[in-house]
N, C-alpha and C positions, 0 to 999 in steps of 0.2 A: 332665880334660875330654876327651871324645872328639873326634877330628879329623873334619872334614866327610866325608872319604872313608869313614871307619869307620861313621859314622852313615848315610851313603848306602847302604853295603853292608847294614847292618842292615835298613833299609827294604826293600831288594830281597829280602832273605831272607824277610821277612814277606810281601811280594808273592808270592814263589814258593809259599808255603804256600796263599795264597788261589787262586793259579792252579791248583795241583794239585787243590784241592777243586772249583773251577769246572769243570775238565776232567772230573772224575768225574761231577759232577752233570749237566752238559749232555748227557751220553750217555744219561741215564735219563729217558724220557718221563713217568714218574710224579712227577718232582720239579717243584715249582712254580717258575714263572718268577721269583717273588720271591726264592727261595733262590739260584737261578742268578745272577740279576742282582745280588744282594747281593755275592756273592764276586767277580764281574766288577768291580763298582764299587770294592770294597775293593782289589783288585789294582791297578787303574789309579790309585786315590788314592795308594797307597804308592809306586808308580813315580814319580808326579809329585812327591811329597814327597822321594823319594830325590834327584832332580835339583835340587830347590830347596835342600835342605840342602848338597848338594855345592857350590852357588853361594853358600852362606852367607846365604840368604834366610830370614828369620824369618817364621813364619806362625802364626796362632792355631789352636787345636784346632778343626778343621772337617772335615766330610765333603763339603763343597760343591766339586765339581770346577770349576765356573765361577769360584769365588773363587780357587782355586789357579791356574787359568789366567791370571787377571788379574795375578797376581804375576809370571808369566813375562813378560807384556807390560810391566809396570812396571819390570822389571829387565833388559829386552832379552835375555832368554834365549829361544833358538829353541823354538818350540812343538812338542809331540809330534805324531806322525801322528794323523789323525782328530780333531784338536782341535775341529773344527766339529761333531763327533758326540758328544763326551763328555758333553754335557749330557743326553743320552738315558739315561745311567746314573744320573743324580742321583736320580730317584725310587726307586731301589733301595737307596739309602743307609740308614743305621741308622733314620732316622725312619720309613721305610716299614714296617719290622718292628714298629713300635709303633703306627702310625696305619693299620694294614692295613684297618680297616673304614671309614675316612674317605677313603682315597686310591684313585682310579681310575687305572690305568695301562694303556697299550696292551700287546698281546702282545709278548713279547721276540723280536726278530729274532736268533735264536741264531747264525746264521752270521755276521752282521755283528758281533755282540758278540765272537765267537771271534776274528775278524780284528782287531778293536780291541785286545783284551787282548794278543794275540800281538804286534802291531805296537808298542804302547806299551811293553811289556816289553822287546822287542828294542832299541828306541830308548834306553830308560833304561840298559840294560846297556852299550850302545855309548858313551853319554855318560860314564858312570862309568869305563869301561875307558880311554877317551881321556884323561880327567883323571888317571888313575892313571899313565899313561905320561909325563905332563908333568913 
């Protein structure tokens, strides 16, 4: 069985891949917001899950950032930066990719999303590195 720190690192490695894709896509004006937002949402989701598994918090298979944030509150785990803004990424989760014709979303604030992804990732890395030193 994997140790929590190992699983947390795995989630961060997956987040890193989404961040690399997100950063490539955000620079291209021809890429749809839905694609950029999807990778931003996925990166943030995996960072949240990395910290949750590090604290040995179980969660169901979900892409709902609000649901994951509630677990932080339920287990008294400090919230990530921009926790009050993360729900803005929820529409870009997997369901948007399949309900594209039924879902209306606002234009993506690319600079805000860039700040969110960077800050949440930095926070998750810091939390995991601190745990590793303990």
